[in-house]
Backbone as JSON, one array per atom type, in Angstrom:
{
  "sequence": "MQTTSEIELPLSVLIRTLNEEDRIEKTITSVLTLGAEIVVIDAGSKDGTVSIAKRMGAQVYFNPWPGFGPQRQFGEQKCTRRFVFSLDADEVVTPELSTAIQTTLSQTNPPQLIVVRKAWVHPHHAKPTAFAFAHEQILIYDKNVARTGSNPNWDKLEISIDESPIKLRPPLWHYSLRDLNHAVTKAVFVAQLAADTQKPRSRSGLLLRLPFEFPFSFLKAYVLRRYFIAGADGFNMAMSFAIGRYLRIAMMLERLDYGARKSK",
  "N": [[139.96, 126.43, 31.19], [139.55, 127.68, 34.46], [137.75, 130.6, 35.51], [138.38, 133.28, 37.65], [137.32, 135.81, 40.02], [138.26, 139.24, 39.58], [138.28, 140.86, 41.71], [138.99, 140.63, 45.1], [137.02, 139.35, 47.58], [136.19, 139.9, 51.07], [135.88, 137.17, 52.01], [135.43, 133.8, 52.95], [134.77, 130.73, 51.56], [133.32, 127.99, 52.92], [133.42, 124.55, 52.88], [132.19, 121.39, 53.66], [133.17, 118.02, 53.31], [132.72, 114.59, 52.26], [133.49, 111.95, 50.48], [132.69, 113.08, 47.87], [133.29, 113.19, 45.14], [131.83, 113.19, 42.79], [130.47, 115.56, 42.81], [131.83, 117.76, 43.87], [133.47, 119.32, 42.17], [131.71, 120.8, 40.54], [130.48, 122.35, 42.48], [132.63, 123.9, 43.57], [133.47, 125.22, 41.23], [131.29, 126.9, 40.85], [131.67, 128.95, 42.66], [133.98, 130.28, 42.07], [133.98, 132.74, 40.78], [133.61, 134.52, 42.82], [135.96, 135.33, 43.96], [136.88, 134.42, 46.38], [138.4, 133.0, 49.35], [138.74, 129.51, 49.43], [137.84, 126.95, 51.47], [138.09, 123.65, 52.31], [136.85, 121.15, 54.34], [137.56, 117.98, 54.98], [136.25, 114.81, 55.82], [137.5, 112.4, 55.6], [137.55, 111.23, 52.97], [137.35, 108.56, 50.62], [137.52, 108.58, 47.95], [138.08, 110.58, 45.0], [137.73, 113.14, 46.01], [139.38, 114.94, 47.59], [141.68, 115.35, 45.98], [140.56, 116.54, 43.72], [139.51, 118.91, 44.82], [141.86, 120.19, 45.72], [143.18, 120.51, 43.28], [141.6, 122.45, 42.16], [142.22, 124.66, 43.57], [141.49, 124.92, 46.24], [141.93, 125.18, 49.81], [142.63, 122.43, 51.68], [141.67, 120.55, 54.47], [141.96, 117.92, 56.84], [139.63, 116.37, 58.98], [138.36, 114.13, 61.25], [134.97, 113.03, 61.23], [132.99, 114.78, 63.48], [130.38, 115.42, 63.85], [127.7, 117.6, 62.71], [127.64, 120.4, 63.63], [130.17, 120.67, 65.15], [131.99, 120.06, 63.07], [131.73, 122.18, 61.31], [132.5, 124.2, 63.01], [135.24, 123.6, 63.31], [136.03, 124.14, 60.7], [135.54, 126.91, 60.53], [137.6, 127.91, 62.07], [139.71, 127.6, 60.37], [139.27, 129.36, 58.35], [140.37, 132.38, 56.98], [139.42, 134.88, 56.35], [137.15, 137.68, 56.85], [134.33, 137.22, 56.52], [132.28, 134.3, 56.42], [131.08, 131.91, 54.19], [128.99, 129.42, 54.38], [128.84, 126.55, 52.69], [127.49, 123.64, 51.27], [128.73, 120.56, 49.81], [126.92, 119.68, 48.0], [125.68, 121.78, 46.84], [125.08, 124.51, 44.62], [126.14, 127.61, 43.52], [124.34, 129.98, 41.83], [124.85, 132.07, 38.88], [123.43, 134.47, 39.22], [123.1, 134.63, 42.0], [125.79, 134.76, 42.75], [126.51, 137.28, 41.73], [124.86, 138.9, 43.33], [125.98, 138.42, 45.87], [128.58, 139.44, 45.54], [127.99, 142.16, 45.04], [126.79, 142.88, 47.48], [128.78, 142.36, 49.49], [130.75, 144.05, 48.67], [130.17, 146.53, 49.53], [130.8, 149.51, 51.5], [130.21, 149.29, 54.25], [129.33, 146.35, 54.8], [126.47, 144.19, 55.4], [126.3, 142.19, 58.38], [125.11, 139.75, 58.69], [123.71, 137.45, 56.52], [121.06, 136.11, 54.76], [120.56, 133.27, 52.79], [118.76, 131.7, 50.21], [117.86, 128.31, 49.74], [117.16, 126.47, 47.05], [115.39, 123.59, 46.45], [116.45, 120.75, 44.63], [115.28, 118.0, 42.91], [116.38, 114.54, 42.89], [118.02, 113.45, 39.92], [117.11, 115.58, 38.46], [117.9, 118.54, 36.63], [117.63, 121.14, 37.5], [115.84, 123.3, 39.84], [112.29, 122.69, 40.19], [109.46, 124.53, 38.89], [108.28, 126.97, 41.15], [109.64, 125.8, 43.28], [110.35, 124.42, 46.52], [112.05, 126.39, 48.88], [114.46, 126.62, 51.28], [115.32, 128.88, 53.86], [118.2, 130.37, 55.24], [120.75, 131.68, 57.42], [123.63, 131.9, 55.85], [125.86, 133.3, 55.18], [128.1, 135.06, 57.07], [129.54, 137.33, 59.45], [132.44, 136.52, 61.12], [133.06, 137.75, 63.48], [130.76, 138.21, 64.85], [129.17, 135.98, 64.77], [129.15, 132.51, 65.25], [129.33, 128.96, 64.75], [127.39, 126.65, 66.68], [127.93, 123.83, 68.95], [126.34, 121.6, 68.6], [125.89, 118.31, 67.44], [123.93, 117.59, 65.63], [122.98, 119.59, 63.96], [123.69, 122.79, 62.28], [123.49, 125.24, 63.91], [123.69, 128.73, 64.29], [125.38, 130.73, 66.69], [124.68, 133.83, 67.66], [125.83, 137.09, 68.34], [124.79, 139.64, 68.14], [122.01, 141.97, 67.71], [121.19, 142.67, 65.26], [119.15, 142.59, 62.38], [119.16, 140.13, 59.84], [119.96, 140.52, 56.32], [118.31, 139.55, 53.27], [119.18, 137.68, 50.46], [117.86, 137.64, 47.23], [118.18, 135.9, 44.86], [118.38, 132.34, 44.65], [120.53, 129.63, 45.84], [121.22, 126.45, 44.29], [120.15, 123.39, 45.47], [121.31, 120.28, 45.51], [120.52, 117.9, 47.11], [120.17, 115.1, 47.29], [121.25, 112.11, 45.67], [119.9, 109.92, 44.57], [117.11, 107.63, 45.05], [117.96, 105.6, 46.78], [120.07, 106.88, 48.12], [118.56, 108.81, 49.41], [117.03, 107.33, 51.26], [119.04, 106.05, 52.74], [120.36, 108.27, 53.87], [118.28, 109.34, 55.38], [117.92, 107.37, 57.35], [120.44, 107.49, 58.59], [120.49, 110.13, 59.65], [118.29, 110.0, 61.37], [119.14, 108.05, 63.24], [121.38, 109.37, 64.26], [120.17, 111.54, 65.57], [118.7, 110.13, 67.51], [120.78, 109.03, 68.99], [122.17, 111.21, 70.03], [120.6, 113.42, 70.8], [118.88, 115.01, 73.54], [116.96, 112.87, 75.56], [113.45, 112.6, 75.01], [110.18, 112.92, 76.58], [108.54, 109.85, 77.3], [105.78, 109.6, 76.95], [105.23, 111.74, 75.23], [106.64, 110.95, 72.94], [105.24, 108.6, 72.3], [102.74, 109.66, 71.66], [103.36, 111.05, 69.34], [104.23, 109.07, 67.62], [102.3, 107.55, 65.9], [101.46, 109.58, 64.21], [103.56, 110.95, 63.06], [104.6, 110.07, 60.58], [102.41, 110.39, 58.55], [101.91, 113.17, 58.85], [104.41, 114.3, 58.25], [104.75, 113.44, 55.62], [102.68, 114.85, 54.29], [103.56, 117.42, 54.82], [105.92, 117.59, 53.26], [105.02, 116.81, 50.67], [102.83, 118.44, 50.07], [102.97, 121.08, 51.41], [105.66, 121.73, 50.93], [105.6, 121.47, 48.26], [106.37, 119.24, 46.73], [104.8, 117.71, 45.1], [104.73, 118.81, 42.59], [106.77, 117.72, 41.16], [105.89, 115.26, 40.3], [106.09, 111.7, 40.16], [108.69, 111.56, 41.15], [108.69, 113.54, 43.11], [106.78, 112.45, 44.84], [108.13, 110.13, 45.75], [110.31, 111.32, 47.09], [108.98, 112.7, 49.1], [107.95, 110.56, 50.52], [110.33, 109.31, 51.44], [111.33, 111.34, 53.06], [109.32, 111.41, 55.02], [109.59, 108.85, 56.08], [112.11, 109.05, 57.29], [111.61, 110.98, 59.29], [109.7, 109.63, 60.83], [111.26, 107.41, 61.68], [113.09, 108.7, 63.29], [111.59, 109.43, 65.58], [110.78, 106.85, 66.37], [113.25, 105.59, 66.89], [114.21, 107.17, 68.96], [112.36, 106.53, 70.92], [112.92, 103.81, 71.2], [115.52, 103.98, 72.23], [114.99, 105.22, 74.65], [113.48, 103.26, 75.93], [115.12, 100.99, 75.91], [117.73, 101.69, 76.28], [121.13, 102.8, 75.44], [122.33, 102.31, 72.09], [123.87, 99.24, 71.29], [126.9, 98.15, 69.97], [127.63, 95.43, 67.8]],
  "CA": [[140.58, 127.06, 32.37], [138.53, 128.33, 35.29], [137.86, 132.05, 35.63], [138.12, 133.78, 39.0], [137.02, 137.24, 40.09], [139.41, 140.14, 39.68], [138.17, 141.54, 43.0], [138.98, 139.7, 46.23], [136.07, 139.68, 48.64], [136.59, 139.46, 52.42], [134.97, 136.03, 52.14], [135.91, 132.43, 52.88], [133.74, 129.73, 51.3], [133.62, 126.82, 53.75], [132.72, 123.38, 52.36], [132.47, 120.11, 54.32], [133.06, 116.95, 52.33], [133.0, 113.17, 52.51], [133.19, 111.17, 49.27], [131.87, 113.94, 47.02], [134.0, 113.42, 43.89], [130.89, 113.4, 41.69], [129.76, 116.84, 42.93], [132.63, 118.85, 44.42], [133.99, 120.22, 41.13], [130.64, 121.72, 40.16], [130.28, 123.29, 43.59], [133.74, 124.86, 43.62], [133.4, 126.04, 40.03], [130.23, 127.9, 40.96], [132.04, 130.06, 43.56], [135.25, 130.86, 41.66], [133.8, 134.14, 40.4], [133.52, 135.37, 44.01], [137.27, 135.77, 44.42], [136.91, 134.1, 47.81], [139.19, 131.88, 49.83], [137.93, 128.3, 49.45], [138.34, 126.06, 52.5], [137.39, 122.37, 52.31], [137.11, 120.3, 55.5], [137.22, 116.63, 54.55], [136.12, 113.89, 56.95], [138.17, 111.13, 55.31], [137.05, 110.69, 51.71], [138.08, 107.44, 50.02], [137.5, 108.75, 46.5], [138.92, 111.66, 44.5], [137.27, 114.45, 46.49], [140.47, 115.8, 48.04], [142.55, 115.71, 44.85], [139.82, 117.49, 42.88], [139.44, 120.19, 45.53], [143.19, 120.8, 45.68], [143.46, 120.91, 41.89], [140.82, 123.64, 41.86], [142.73, 125.79, 44.35], [140.96, 124.97, 47.61], [142.75, 124.76, 50.94], [141.95, 121.24, 52.17], [142.09, 120.1, 55.8], [141.3, 116.68, 57.27], [139.13, 116.31, 60.35], [137.39, 113.03, 61.39], [133.62, 113.57, 61.4], [132.53, 114.87, 64.87], [129.0, 115.9, 63.85], [127.5, 118.75, 61.83], [128.1, 121.64, 64.24], [131.6, 120.67, 65.41], [132.78, 120.06, 61.84], [131.75, 123.55, 60.78], [133.34, 124.96, 63.94], [136.62, 123.35, 62.91], [136.26, 124.86, 59.46], [135.59, 128.35, 60.79], [138.93, 128.22, 62.59], [140.66, 127.58, 59.25], [138.95, 130.47, 57.44], [141.2, 133.54, 57.34], [138.78, 136.15, 55.99], [136.16, 138.17, 57.81], [133.03, 136.59, 56.31], [132.23, 132.88, 56.08], [129.93, 131.44, 53.42], [128.89, 127.98, 54.62], [128.26, 125.93, 51.5], [127.66, 122.19, 51.24], [129.26, 120.04, 48.56], [125.81, 119.35, 47.1], [125.03, 123.05, 46.52], [125.67, 125.25, 43.51], [125.82, 129.04, 43.51], [123.97, 130.43, 40.49], [125.48, 133.35, 38.52], [122.65, 135.57, 39.8], [123.45, 134.72, 43.42], [127.17, 135.22, 42.82], [126.49, 138.73, 41.52], [124.26, 139.51, 44.52], [126.95, 138.34, 46.96], [129.66, 140.41, 45.26], [127.46, 143.52, 45.24], [126.52, 143.1, 48.91], [130.0, 142.39, 50.29], [131.63, 145.12, 48.19], [129.76, 147.78, 50.16], [131.73, 150.03, 52.51], [129.82, 148.63, 55.5], [128.43, 145.26, 54.43], [125.7, 143.59, 56.5], [127.06, 141.14, 59.05], [124.36, 138.49, 58.61], [123.06, 137.4, 55.21], [120.25, 134.92, 54.52], [120.57, 132.74, 51.44], [117.68, 130.74, 49.96], [118.29, 127.05, 49.12], [116.09, 125.9, 46.25], [115.52, 122.13, 46.39], [116.47, 120.09, 43.32], [115.01, 116.57, 43.08], [117.34, 113.66, 42.23], [117.9, 113.26, 38.47], [116.65, 116.82, 37.84], [119.02, 119.46, 36.41], [117.4, 122.41, 38.18], [114.6, 123.26, 40.63], [111.03, 122.79, 39.48], [108.76, 125.8, 39.09], [107.76, 127.14, 42.52], [110.32, 124.83, 44.14], [110.53, 124.77, 47.92], [113.35, 126.99, 49.18], [114.74, 126.81, 52.7], [116.08, 130.11, 54.1], [119.14, 130.19, 56.35], [121.91, 132.56, 57.43], [124.77, 131.13, 55.38], [127.0, 134.2, 55.09], [128.11, 135.75, 58.34], [130.78, 137.9, 59.97], [132.93, 135.68, 62.21], [133.17, 138.52, 64.71], [129.46, 138.29, 65.54], [128.43, 134.72, 64.67], [129.91, 131.26, 65.14], [128.48, 127.77, 64.81], [127.33, 125.95, 67.95], [128.58, 122.53, 69.0], [125.39, 120.49, 68.49], [126.28, 117.46, 66.31], [122.8, 117.3, 64.74], [122.71, 120.68, 63.02], [124.66, 123.89, 62.28], [122.84, 126.46, 64.38], [124.63, 129.8, 64.61], [125.28, 131.49, 67.93], [124.84, 135.2, 67.18], [126.04, 137.98, 69.48], [124.21, 140.96, 67.89], [120.56, 141.97, 67.48], [120.96, 143.15, 63.89], [118.37, 141.7, 61.53], [119.89, 139.77, 58.62], [119.35, 140.84, 55.03], [118.04, 138.34, 52.49], [119.47, 137.75, 49.03], [116.73, 137.06, 46.52], [118.49, 134.71, 44.04], [118.72, 131.19, 45.48], [121.46, 128.62, 45.34], [120.52, 125.22, 43.94], [120.53, 122.38, 46.46], [121.19, 118.91, 45.01], [120.75, 117.2, 48.37], [120.14, 113.64, 47.2], [121.63, 111.6, 44.37], [118.86, 109.0, 44.09], [116.22, 107.18, 46.13], [118.76, 104.86, 47.75], [120.76, 107.88, 48.93], [117.55, 109.46, 50.25], [116.66, 106.44, 52.37], [120.24, 105.86, 53.57], [120.58, 109.5, 54.62], [117.19, 109.47, 56.35], [118.22, 106.46, 58.46], [121.61, 108.01, 59.29], [120.11, 111.32, 60.43], [117.4, 109.55, 62.45], [119.93, 107.4, 64.27], [122.2, 110.4, 64.89], [119.31, 112.26, 66.51], [118.38, 109.25, 68.62], [121.98, 108.78, 69.78], [122.82, 112.4, 70.58], [119.68, 114.41, 71.36], [118.38, 114.76, 74.89], [115.75, 112.04, 75.48], [112.17, 113.25, 75.25], [109.3, 112.13, 77.43], [108.0, 108.67, 76.62], [104.39, 109.86, 76.56], [105.26, 112.6, 74.07], [107.06, 110.15, 71.78], [104.15, 107.69, 71.96], [101.7, 110.44, 71.01], [103.8, 111.44, 68.0], [104.6, 107.9, 66.82], [101.4, 107.21, 64.78], [101.15, 110.74, 63.38], [104.76, 111.56, 62.49], [104.74, 109.74, 59.16], [101.46, 111.09, 57.66], [102.1, 114.62, 58.93], [105.64, 114.66, 57.54], [104.51, 113.26, 54.19], [101.88, 115.99, 53.81], [104.4, 118.61, 54.88], [106.81, 117.61, 52.1], [104.33, 116.65, 49.4], [101.91, 119.56, 49.81], [103.49, 122.39, 51.82], [106.91, 121.98, 50.22], [105.25, 121.41, 46.84], [107.03, 118.15, 46.02], [103.87, 117.12, 44.14], [104.98, 119.37, 41.27], [107.75, 116.86, 40.48], [105.29, 113.99, 39.93], [106.5, 110.51, 40.9], [109.93, 111.87, 41.87], [108.31, 114.27, 44.31], [106.11, 111.51, 45.75], [109.16, 109.3, 46.37], [111.1, 112.11, 48.04], [108.12, 112.97, 50.26], [107.89, 109.31, 51.29], [111.6, 109.1, 52.13], [111.37, 112.35, 54.12], [108.42, 110.97, 56.09], [110.2, 107.67, 56.71], [113.18, 109.53, 58.16], [111.03, 111.63, 60.46], [109.11, 108.58, 61.65], [112.32, 106.62, 62.3], [113.7, 109.51, 64.37], [110.76, 109.26, 66.77], [110.81, 105.44, 66.76], [114.56, 105.29, 67.46], [114.28, 107.85, 70.26], [111.56, 105.71, 71.84], [113.69, 102.59, 71.44], [116.63, 104.31, 73.12], [114.44, 105.5, 75.97], [113.0, 102.01, 76.53], [116.1, 99.91, 76.0], [119.08, 102.19, 76.53], [121.99, 103.16, 74.32], [122.57, 101.26, 71.1], [125.08, 98.45, 71.53], [127.51, 97.65, 68.76], [127.87, 93.99, 67.85]],
  "C": [[139.52, 127.83, 33.14], [138.82, 129.83, 35.41], [137.54, 132.46, 37.06], [137.89, 135.28, 38.95], [138.3, 138.06, 40.18], [139.41, 140.89, 41.01], [138.12, 140.5, 44.1], [137.99, 140.19, 47.27], [136.61, 139.23, 49.98], [135.8, 138.22, 52.83], [135.72, 134.7, 52.03], [134.71, 131.52, 52.63], [134.15, 128.44, 52.0], [132.76, 125.64, 53.31], [133.15, 122.14, 53.13], [132.27, 119.0, 53.31], [133.29, 115.57, 52.93], [132.52, 112.41, 51.28], [132.24, 111.93, 48.33], [132.52, 114.16, 45.65], [133.07, 113.67, 42.71], [130.24, 114.78, 41.72], [130.67, 118.02, 43.26], [133.13, 119.82, 43.35], [132.94, 121.25, 40.7], [130.4, 122.77, 41.24], [131.37, 124.34, 43.64], [133.73, 125.78, 42.41], [132.4, 127.18, 40.18], [130.61, 129.09, 41.84], [133.35, 130.73, 43.14], [135.13, 132.33, 41.31], [133.72, 135.08, 41.6], [134.88, 135.92, 44.44], [137.46, 135.51, 45.9], [137.98, 133.06, 48.1], [138.27, 130.67, 49.9], [138.58, 127.3, 50.41], [137.47, 124.8, 52.5], [137.82, 121.58, 53.54], [136.63, 118.9, 55.15], [137.27, 115.67, 55.73], [136.75, 112.52, 56.69], [137.67, 110.47, 54.05], [137.96, 109.59, 51.18], [138.11, 107.54, 48.5], [138.39, 109.93, 46.1], [138.55, 113.05, 44.98], [138.43, 115.39, 46.8], [141.34, 116.25, 46.87], [141.86, 116.71, 43.92], [139.79, 118.87, 43.53], [140.79, 120.92, 45.5], [143.52, 121.3, 44.29], [142.74, 122.21, 41.55], [141.16, 124.82, 42.75], [142.22, 125.9, 45.76], [142.04, 124.61, 48.62], [142.01, 123.61, 51.61], [142.55, 120.8, 53.5], [141.31, 118.83, 56.15], [140.85, 116.81, 58.71], [138.11, 115.18, 60.44], [136.03, 113.58, 61.79], [133.2, 113.57, 62.87], [131.06, 115.23, 64.99], [128.91, 117.19, 63.04], [128.06, 120.05, 62.41], [129.6, 121.68, 64.47], [132.46, 120.69, 64.14], [132.85, 121.46, 61.23], [132.55, 124.45, 61.72], [134.81, 124.83, 63.58], [136.96, 124.14, 61.65], [136.36, 126.36, 59.66], [136.96, 128.78, 61.3], [139.97, 128.27, 61.48], [140.41, 128.73, 58.27], [139.67, 131.73, 57.88], [140.54, 134.88, 57.05], [137.59, 136.45, 56.91], [134.83, 137.44, 57.72], [133.2, 135.12, 55.94], [130.95, 132.63, 55.28], [129.91, 129.93, 53.57], [128.12, 127.33, 53.48], [128.5, 124.43, 51.57], [128.13, 121.74, 49.86], [128.18, 119.63, 47.58], [125.04, 120.61, 46.69], [125.81, 123.79, 45.44], [125.2, 126.7, 43.56], [125.53, 129.46, 42.07], [124.69, 131.74, 40.17], [124.75, 134.55, 39.14], [122.97, 135.75, 41.29], [124.88, 135.21, 43.59], [127.25, 136.74, 42.67], [125.93, 139.44, 42.74], [125.22, 139.51, 45.7], [128.06, 139.36, 46.75], [129.2, 141.84, 45.5], [127.3, 143.83, 46.72], [127.81, 143.25, 49.71], [131.0, 143.43, 49.82], [131.26, 146.48, 48.78], [130.79, 148.22, 51.2], [131.47, 149.39, 53.87], [128.84, 147.51, 55.19], [127.66, 144.72, 55.63], [126.47, 142.41, 57.08], [126.4, 139.77, 59.0], [123.55, 138.49, 57.32], [122.35, 136.05, 55.04], [120.33, 134.55, 53.04], [119.46, 131.69, 51.32], [118.25, 129.52, 49.24], [117.11, 126.44, 48.37], [116.35, 124.4, 46.04], [115.49, 121.63, 44.95], [116.28, 118.59, 43.54], [116.1, 115.74, 42.38], [116.99, 113.47, 40.75], [117.35, 114.49, 37.75], [117.85, 117.78, 37.73], [118.87, 120.76, 37.19], [116.11, 122.31, 38.99], [113.37, 123.31, 39.73], [110.47, 124.2, 39.66], [108.17, 125.82, 40.49], [108.38, 126.15, 43.5], [110.42, 125.35, 45.57], [111.94, 125.32, 48.14], [113.46, 127.23, 50.69], [115.61, 128.04, 52.87], [116.94, 129.96, 55.35], [120.24, 131.24, 56.26], [123.13, 131.72, 57.06], [126.03, 131.97, 55.22], [126.99, 135.07, 56.33], [129.52, 136.23, 58.7], [131.23, 137.06, 61.17], [133.04, 136.43, 63.53], [131.87, 138.54, 65.5], [128.69, 136.98, 65.51], [129.4, 133.56, 64.5], [128.94, 130.09, 65.29], [128.54, 127.13, 66.19], [127.86, 124.54, 67.82], [127.62, 121.35, 68.88], [125.74, 119.63, 67.27], [125.17, 117.23, 65.29], [122.53, 118.39, 63.71], [123.75, 121.79, 63.18], [124.02, 125.19, 62.74], [123.9, 127.49, 64.78], [124.33, 130.39, 65.98], [125.66, 132.92, 67.59], [124.88, 136.16, 68.35], [125.47, 139.38, 69.27], [122.72, 140.82, 67.63], [120.21, 142.4, 66.06], [120.17, 142.12, 63.08], [119.15, 141.38, 60.26], [119.2, 140.3, 57.38], [119.18, 139.53, 54.26], [118.4, 138.6, 51.03], [118.37, 137.01, 48.28], [117.11, 135.84, 45.67], [118.89, 133.53, 44.92], [119.94, 130.45, 44.96], [120.64, 127.38, 45.03], [121.06, 124.09, 44.8], [120.24, 120.97, 45.92], [121.44, 117.95, 46.17], [120.93, 115.71, 48.19], [120.45, 113.17, 45.78], [120.53, 110.75, 43.74], [118.05, 108.54, 45.29], [116.99, 106.41, 47.19], [119.5, 105.82, 48.68], [119.78, 108.56, 49.89], [117.23, 108.62, 51.47], [117.85, 106.25, 53.31], [120.49, 107.07, 54.46], [119.51, 109.68, 55.7], [117.45, 108.6, 57.57], [119.4, 106.98, 59.27], [121.24, 109.19, 60.19], [119.2, 110.94, 61.59], [118.18, 108.91, 63.58], [120.82, 108.39, 65.0], [121.4, 111.18, 65.92], [119.01, 111.41, 67.74], [119.58, 109.06, 69.55], [122.47, 110.01, 70.54], [121.87, 113.41, 71.2], [119.22, 114.0, 72.75], [117.08, 113.97, 74.81], [114.48, 112.83, 75.79], [111.32, 112.38, 76.16], [108.71, 110.97, 76.64], [106.57, 108.92, 76.14], [104.33, 110.74, 75.31], [105.65, 111.84, 72.8], [105.94, 109.21, 71.34], [103.01, 108.43, 71.25], [102.07, 110.79, 69.57], [103.97, 110.24, 67.07], [103.62, 107.61, 65.66], [101.14, 108.35, 63.81], [102.35, 111.33, 62.65], [104.87, 111.3, 60.99], [103.72, 110.48, 58.29], [101.63, 112.6, 57.68], [103.32, 115.04, 58.11], [105.47, 114.49, 56.03], [103.74, 114.44, 53.61], [102.7, 117.28, 53.82], [105.28, 118.71, 53.64], [106.03, 117.65, 50.79], [103.46, 117.86, 49.05], [102.57, 120.9, 50.14], [104.81, 122.73, 51.13], [106.78, 121.78, 48.71], [106.03, 120.35, 46.07], [106.12, 117.55, 44.95], [104.11, 117.64, 42.73], [105.92, 118.48, 40.46], [107.2, 115.48, 40.16], [105.76, 112.84, 40.81], [107.78, 110.76, 41.7], [109.61, 112.6, 43.17], [107.62, 113.38, 45.32], [107.14, 110.66, 46.48], [109.98, 110.07, 47.4], [110.28, 112.46, 49.27], [108.02, 111.73, 51.14], [109.19, 109.1, 52.07], [111.78, 110.11, 53.26], [110.53, 111.9, 55.31], [108.98, 109.76, 56.82], [111.27, 108.1, 57.7], [112.65, 110.17, 59.42], [110.38, 110.62, 61.41], [110.2, 107.79, 62.39], [113.0, 107.39, 63.43], [112.92, 109.34, 65.66], [110.84, 107.82, 67.28], [112.14, 105.09, 67.42], [114.76, 105.97, 68.8], [113.52, 107.04, 71.31], [112.3, 104.42, 72.19], [114.83, 102.86, 72.41], [116.14, 104.55, 74.54], [114.03, 104.21, 76.69], [114.11, 101.0, 76.79], [117.55, 100.38, 76.17], [119.85, 102.45, 75.27], [122.15, 101.99, 73.38], [123.89, 100.54, 71.37], [125.62, 97.92, 70.23], [127.79, 96.17, 68.91], [129.35, 93.68, 67.74]]
}
C-alpha cells in the first residue's frame, strides 16, 4: 500500500502523458510523500497509462496533443492548488528532493519560483552516473506569478515578477529515453516539430550551421555534458543527440527551400 504525506502542501503535481504505462507508476509513487494534488493530462494513450494513474489517485484529464507549451497550459488550468510542480512521466523525485520540497513549501512565505535540477539517467541505467549532467529549470512555481507560454516546441514560463528563484540542491532523476531506438525516434520527432512550427531562419544562417551542427552538438553532449563517463552508452546518446540537432537545421532548410511538408 502506498504511503502519502500527513501534511497537505499547497502543491499540484502536473504530469503530461502519452503511452507511459511502463514508467508512470514509478513517477507517481515518487511524489506521494508530498501530499500534493496529482493531475495527469493524457494525450490519448493506447496502453494502461490512464488506468494506472487513476488507480494511484491521480486526477486524469484527456487533451489531444497541441504541443509542449499548450499542453502544460491546459494542465495548469486543471490544477487547483497555488503551486504547480511540472513533472514529466519519465522523471522520478528522490526522497532527498521530496524532503527539500516539503521543507521549502511549508514555510510561512514560501518562495514563488523554485529551480529543480534534472540529473540525466542513460537508458538501461538505474541511476545517474557520477558527475552526471543536470539541467536546471524552474519546475515549481506560484500560478499567480508564472504561467507557461503557448510555444508548441518547449515549456517556457512567462513570469510577471523580478524575484530571483531559489534552487533546490537534490536533483530529480530524469529517465528521458528507454533505449537507442527511442532516442532516435524522439530526435526525429522534435526536429520535425521545430521545422514545422518555428519561425523560418535565414537561409544563409542555416547553410552556415549545416556542416557544423553535428560535430558541435556531439562534443557538447559527449564532453561538456559528460556523457563519456557512461562509456558506449554515453557515446550512443551523444550521437543521437547530435543527429537530432543536425536534422533540425536540415529540416528547417528543406522547409525554407521547398515549403511546408505535404502529407501523402
